[in-house]
N, C-alpha and C positions, 0 to 999 in steps of 0.2 A: 504494500500500500504506500502510495506517495502522498505525503501530508505537507501542506503549506501552513507554516506558523506565521501569523501576522501580529506584530507588536504595534500598538497604536501610539498616539501622541504622548510625548514626554518620557516614554520608556527608554529612550536613548540616554536618559539621565539617571538611570538606575544606579544605585551605589552611592550617589551623591545627592540625589533628590529626596528630601525628607526620609532619611534612613530609619527613623523611629517608626515610620508608617510602612515604607516599602522595602526595608532591609538594606543591607550593605552589599549585596551581590550586584555586580555590574551586568549590563546587557550581554556582554561577551561571555561572562561566566554563566549566565542563565542559558544562553544558546548552547554552550558546551554541555551543560547538564541535559538539555533537551536532546541534543544529538546522541549522547551516551545512552539515554533511555530509549530513544528510537532504535538504536543499534541492538539493544537487548531484546526489543520487541519485534525485530525484523522489519522495521518501517524505514522508509526513505523520507527524510525531512529537509525542507528548505525553510530558513528563517529570514524574515524581512521586517523592517521597521519603518513606519511612515508617520510623520507629524501632520500630514494634511488628509482631510477626508476624501478628497478626490483621488489621491494616490491609493488609498485603501480600496475605494470602489474599483479603480483600474486593476489593482492586483486581484481582486475577487473575480472580475470579468475574465481576466487572463488565465485564471486557474482552470477554467473549463477545458477539458481534454488533456490536461496535464496532471491534475491532482485528484485523488479519490476522496480526500477529506481535508478539512481546514480546522485549525485551532486559532482562535482570534481573541486577543485582548484589545477591545476597542478603546480602552482608556475612557476619557471623558466623553467620547463619541457614543458610548453606551447609552447615555441618557437622553440624547436628542438627535442623533444622526440617522434620520429616516432614510437617507440615501444609502448608508451602509446596510441598514436593515433590508431595504428593497433589493440591494445587490445580492445579499445572502439568499433571499427568497428566490431571486431570478435565476441563479446559477444551478440550483438543485444539487449542490454538493453537501454531504453531511458536514455540519459545522458545530464545533463545541466552543462556547463562550467561556473564557477564563478571566479571572482577576486575582491579583496577588492578595488583596485585602477582601474582607467581608463587606461588600458594598452596602448590604442591608443594615449593617451596624454602624454606618458612618453618617455623614450629613444627610438630611432628608432628601435633598435633590438627587442623591446617588442611589436611592432605594428602587427607582424604576429603571428597567432596562428595556429600551425599544427594540433591541435585537434578540432578546431571549426567546420570544415567541417563534422565531424562524430558525432557531438553532436546535440541534438534536438534544443538547443539554447544556447546563451551565455549572461551572465549578469555581468557587471563590473562597477566599479566606485562608488558603493553605500556603501562601507565599509561593516560592518557586515550585513547590510540589503540585500546585494547581495545574501546571502544564504537564507534569509527569502523569497525574491522574487522568487528564484529558487524553493523552496518548494511549494510556492503558485502556480507557473506555473505548476508544476507536479501534484498537487492536482486538478487543473482545467482541465488538460488533462485527468486525470482519469475519470472525470465526463462527458466528451464529448462522 
């Protein structure tokens, strides 16, 4: 299974951005963990990061015909980016939404995800392990 991992806005600042909230792991270290987990599961993974909504929409559109699954952390786009939501719905590729933090336990505006309804599932609150859990879930779905 070929999986696209999309990191959304501000995730390029991991490790230095609010470490008390997001941890001290850099994006490069997170990607290395994702790739190690993918190898253990027999998955092929490509990781990308974009700060703009349009770039994420373009990446989702381009995933058709290349990727069988997507893991996406839409960051703040989670709460209002209907274009990202519509792109996920349009491409028909199983997608798992992930978040490092438990968005439901944070500020009230973070409690609603506009993308969750078009995703296969959502995993949040487990830090970097949220990505690992998403990959495991996708690997298990593949075997069913």
